[in-house]
MIMARVO-650586 format. One line per field, with one value per residue (C-alpha): residue number from 0; x, y negated, z negated; residue in three letters. Coordinates in nm, 2 decimals, decimal comma. Last residue first. Example, Ala and Ser with C-alpha at 12.3 -4.5 7.8 and 13.67 -1.06 7.14 Angstrom:
2
rolo	[1:0] $
xx	[1,37:1,23] $
yy	[0,11:0,45] $
zz	[-0,71:-0,78] $
rotor	[ser:ala] $
This chain:
248
rolo	[247:246:245:244:243:242:241:240:239:238:237:236:235:234:233:232:231:230:229:228:227:226:225:224:223:222:221:220:219:218:217:216:215:214:213:212:211:210:209:208:207:206:205:204:203:202:201:200:199:198:197:196:195:194:193:192:191:190:189:188:187:186:185:184:183:182:181:180:179:178:177:176:175:174:173:172:171:170:169:168:167:166:165:164:163:162:161:160:159:158:157:156:155:154:153:152:151:150:149:148:147:146:145:144:143:142:141:140:139:138:137:136:135:134:133:132:131:130:129:128:127:126:125:124:123:122:121:120:119:118:117:116:115:114:113:112:111:110:109:108:107:106:105:104:103:102:101:100:99:98:97:96:95:94:93:92:91:90:89:88:87:86:85:84:83:82:81:80:79:78:77:76:75:74:73:72:71:70:69:68:67:66:65:64:63:62:61:60:59:58:57:56:55:54:53:52:51:50:49:48:47:46:45:44:43:42:41:40:39:38:37:36:35:34:33:32:31:30:29:28:27:26:25:24:23:22:21:20:19:18:17:16:15:14:13:12:11:10:9:8:7:6:5:4:3:2:1:0] $
xx	[11,20:10,94:11,05:11,05:10,70:10,57:10,72:10,58:10,23:10,25:10,33:10,07:9,80:9,89:9,87:9,54:9,41:9,53:9,34:9,01:8,78:8,96:8,80:8,94:8,95:8,90:9,10:8,82:8,59:8,76:8,47:8,26:8,58:8,64:8,31:8,34:8,69:8,57:8,59:8,92:9,07:9,12:9,35:9,43:9,63:9,91:10,00:10,26:10,26:9,89:9,81:9,97:9,79:9,46:9,51:9,59:9,29:9,07:9,20:9,14:8,80:8,68:8,80:8,64:8,30:8,28:8,38:8,18:7,88:7,88:7,95:7,66:7,64:7,92:8,08:8,00:8,20:7,93:7,95:8,11:7,80:7,73:7,81:7,78:8,00:8,00:8,21:8,24:8,61:8,81:9,08:8,88:8,63:8,90:9,09:8,77:8,71:9,06:9,05:8,71:8,81:9,14:9,47:9,73:10,01:10,21:10,41:10,72:10,85:10,77:10,95:10,78:10,66:10,65:10,48:10,32:10,16:9,90:9,77:9,45:9,46:9,21:9,11:9,09:9,39:9,52:9,73:9,87:10,00:10,24:10,24:10,56:10,73:10,39:10,30:10,27:9,90:9,90:10,25:10,14:9,86:10,11:10,34:10,07:9,95:10,31:10,36:10,70:10,96:11,11:11,20:11,46:11,54:11,18:11,09:11,07:11,16:10,90:11,06:10,89:11,04:11,30:11,39:11,17:10,84:10,72:10,42:10,36:10,32:10,15:10,17:9,90:9,84:9,53:9,64:9,95:9,73:9,71:10,09:10,12:9,89:10,09:10,41:10,24:10,14:10,49:10,65:10,42:10,10:10,08:9,98:9,94:9,90:9,87:9,74:9,74:9,53:9,21:8,95:8,67:8,60:8,92:8,85:8,53:8,72:8,99:8,75:8,74:9,11:9,14:8,95:9,18:9,49:9,35:9,35:9,34:8,96:8,95:8,69:8,55:8,58:8,44:8,48:8,38:8,39:8,64:8,75:9,13:9,07:8,89:8,93:8,86:8,90:8,97:8,97:9,08:9,02:9,16:9,53:9,52:9,53:9,46:9,43:9,40:9,28:9,33:9,12:9,26] $
yy	[-10,86:-10,58:-10,44:-10,79:-10,86:-10,53:-10,59:-10,94:-10,82:-10,54:-10,79:-11,04:-10,78:-10,67:-11,02:-11,08:-10,75:-10,86:-11,18:-11,02:-11,19:-11,53:-11,77:-12,13:-12,32:-12,69:-12,74:-12,92:-12,63:-12,39:-12,26:-12,15:-12,01:-11,77:-11,59:-11,61:-11,44:-11,15:-10,89:-10,99:-11,31:-11,66:-11,92:-12,24:-12,50:-12,61:-12,83:-12,63:-12,74:-12,81:-12,53:-12,28:-12,42:-12,42:-12,05:-11,97:-12,16:-11,97:-11,64:-11,74:-11,89:-11,57:-11,36:-11,59:-11,61:-11,23:-11,17:-11,45:-11,35:-11,00:-11,11:-11,35:-11,73:-11,75:-12,09:-12,21:-12,08:-11,89:-11,64:-11,31:-11,10:-10,83:-10,46:-10,34:-10,44:-10,23:-10,38:-10,17:-10,11:-10,32:-10,14:-9,96:-10,24:-10,50:-10,29:-10,25:-10,62:-10,70:-10,44:-10,58:-10,94:-10,86:-10,77:-11,03:-11,05:-11,36:-11,50:-11,51:-11,81:-11,69:-11,92:-12,01:-12,34:-12,32:-12,00:-11,90:-11,57:-11,50:-11,15:-11,06:-10,69:-10,44:-10,72:-11,10:-11,17:-11,53:-11,70:-12,04:-12,21:-12,50:-12,64:-12,77:-12,50:-12,37:-12,00:-11,89:-11,78:-11,42:-11,35:-11,44:-11,18:-10,93:-10,98:-10,93:-10,60:-10,48:-10,50:-10,66:-10,43:-10,33:-10,70:-10,69:-11,05:-11,13:-11,45:-11,29:-11,52:-11,55:-11,62:-11,33:-11,11:-11,18:-10,99:-10,71:-10,57:-10,27:-10,23:-9,87:-9,84:-9,54:-9,49:-9,26:-8,88:-8,90:-8,60:-8,80:-8,99:-8,68:-8,65:-9,03:-9,00:-8,71:-8,90:-9,20:-8,99:-8,86:-9,20:-9,37:-9,55:-9,93:-9,88:-10,12:-9,93:-10,03:-9,77:-9,79:-9,65:-9,55:-9,39:-9,38:-9,01:-8,92:-9,19:-9,00:-8,68:-8,85:-8,98:-8,68:-8,65:-9,01:-8,95:-8,66:-8,88:-9,16:-8,93:-9,14:-9,17:-9,30:-9,57:-9,67:-9,97:-10,00:-10,21:-10,16:-10,37:-10,63:-10,84:-10,83:-10,69:-10,40:-10,37:-10,09:-10,20:-9,98:-10,01:-9,74:-9,83:-9,77:-9,86:-9,98:-9,82:-10,09:-9,93:-10,09:-9,89:-10,03:-10,03:-10,19] $
zz	[-7,56:-7,55:-7,88:-8,04:-7,91:-8,03:-8,37:-8,38:-8,28:-8,55:-8,83:-8,71:-8,69:-9,05:-9,17:-9,01:-9,16:-9,50:-9,47:-9,38:-9,63:-9,60:-9,85:-9,83:-10,16:-10,18:-10,50:-10,68:-10,57:-10,81:-11,01:-10,70:-10,54:-10,82:-10,77:-10,39:-10,41:-10,62:-10,34:-10,21:-10,06:-10,18:-10,01:-10,20:-10,01:-10,24:-10,53:-10,74:-11,11:-11,13:-10,89:-11,13:-11,43:-11,24:-11,15:-11,52:-11,64:-11,40:-11,53:-11,89:-11,83:-11,66:-11,95:-12,21:-12,02:-12,01:-12,37:-12,52:-12,31:-12,45:-12,80:-12,83:-12,80:-12,54:-12,50:-12,14:-11,86:-11,67:-11,39:-11,48:-11,45:-11,70:-11,73:-12,09:-12,38:-12,70:-12,97:-13,29:-13,26:-13,02:-12,81:-12,55:-12,50:-12,48:-12,22:-12,02:-12,02:-11,90:-11,63:-11,52:-11,48:-11,31:-11,48:-11,39:-11,13:-11,06:-10,77:-10,56:-10,36:-10,01:-9,76:-9,43:-9,55:-9,92:-10,03:-10,35:-10,44:-10,70:-10,77:-10,96:-11,00:-10,87:-10,62:-10,63:-10,40:-10,45:-10,19:-10,30:-9,99:-9,92:-9,56:-9,41:-9,19:-9,09:-9,02:-9,38:-9,36:-9,24:-9,37:-9,72:-9,70:-9,55:-9,84:-10,10:-9,94:-9,90:-10,27:-10,35:-10,51:-10,17:-10,12:-10,41:-10,51:-10,43:-10,24:-9,90:-9,61:-9,33:-8,98:-8,82:-9,09:-9,34:-9,66:-9,54:-9,67:-9,46:-9,23:-9,13:-8,75:-8,59:-8,21:-8,08:-8,09:-8,31:-8,51:-8,61:-8,85:-9,08:-9,09:-9,16:-9,46:-9,59:-9,56:-9,73:-10,02:-10,08:-10,04:-10,30:-10,21:-10,15:-9,79:-9,50:-9,17:-8,81:-8,56:-8,18:-7,89:-8,06:-7,83:-8,09:-8,10:-8,28:-8,54:-8,65:-8,67:-8,89:-9,15:-9,38:-9,36:-9,45:-9,78:-9,86:-9,78:-10,00:-10,31:-10,63:-10,61:-10,25:-10,30:-9,96:-9,73:-9,38:-9,07:-8,71:-8,39:-8,51:-8,21:-8,13:-7,78:-7,95:-8,32:-8,57:-8,93:-9,23:-9,60:-9,84:-10,20:-10,55:-10,54:-10,18:-9,84:-9,58:-9,24:-8,90:-8,60:-8,25:-7,94:-7,62] $
rotor	[gly:ala:ala:thr:his:asp:leu:his:ala:val:phe:his:gln:leu:gly:lys:leu:leu:leu:asp:ser:glu:ile:val:pro:gln:tyr:thr:gln:leu:his:gln:ala:phe:leu:pro:ala:asp:gly:gly:thr:leu:ile:leu:gln:ala:pro:phe:glu:gly:leu:val:lys:glu:ile:thr:ser:leu:leu:gly:leu:leu:ile:gly:his:his:val:ala:asp:ile:thr:asn:arg:gly:pro:ser:leu:glu:glu:phe:ala:ala:asp:pro:ile:lys:ile:gly:lys:thr:asn:gln:ile:leu:ser:asp:arg:gln:leu:tyr:leu:asn:pro:leu:ile:phe:gly:gly:leu:his:lys:lys:gly:gln:ser:leu:asp:ile:thr:leu:ala:thr:gly:cys:ser:ile:val:cys:tyr:asn:gln:glu:asn:ser:gln:ala:val:ala:leu:val:gln:leu:trp:arg:asp:ile:gly:leu:gln:ser:pro:asp:asp:tyr:gly:cys:leu:leu:gly:ala:tyr:glu:ala:gln:val:lys:ala:phe:ile:val:pro:val:asn:leu:arg:lys:leu:ile:lys:gln:ile:arg:glu:asn:ser:lys:lys:asp:gln:val:ser:ser:val:gly:ile:gln:gln:ile:gly:met:gly:gln:phe:his:gln:ile:leu:gly:leu:leu:leu:asp:ala:pro:ser:gln:leu:his:leu:glu:ala:ala:his:glu:ile:ile:gln:asp:asn:glu:thr:ile:trp:tyr:lys:leu:arg:thr:asn:gly:ile:asp:leu:trp:leu:lys:lys:met] $
């Protein structure tokens, strides 16, 4: 059975096509604030793939999601939009108002929080750096910080006379020029935050997102696990539980 899985974030649209739970196609593209338009350009390709079910994770607003759903209806197959709930598949949401929690963060926790004993610290290194904590099957809440590049861009915009070109965020040594001082300082700040969180809440560290390998190399003490398709796993778990509930 072929299924289409969509992750519609703030800046990118990612999709996976699976057949019998094996990924046969995967792509990610910038949607330039218009994911529906990007999806419209992909729909003809999807029509030729023999898709039988669609699972969607979208952080877009209601109007955008309605347009996305309208476009997906062209495939004439069931479309399931994942939604955060106070309790789902045994996982308890840590937010007082579950609707305020990003679906991407919740699905990532849902993907790993299958044990009643294990503590997890799930960090997504994407447009924002998000940190979510779970204790057994209870989500405890988390933290949201600007990522490496948002922090750098903010510094450039608000600091007169400093011109900072693209450079790698790799070293933690004191910078001996302004460019290095900025990059090393931003990386040090985010790593220090993560270490502070893990110091107060010992947990298995799970990293996902494009910058996960960069952070992992500086957090080896915590034995990080990199999960490149963590949201997909959470979305699959969400749909499988829904299907099971409907069948039961």
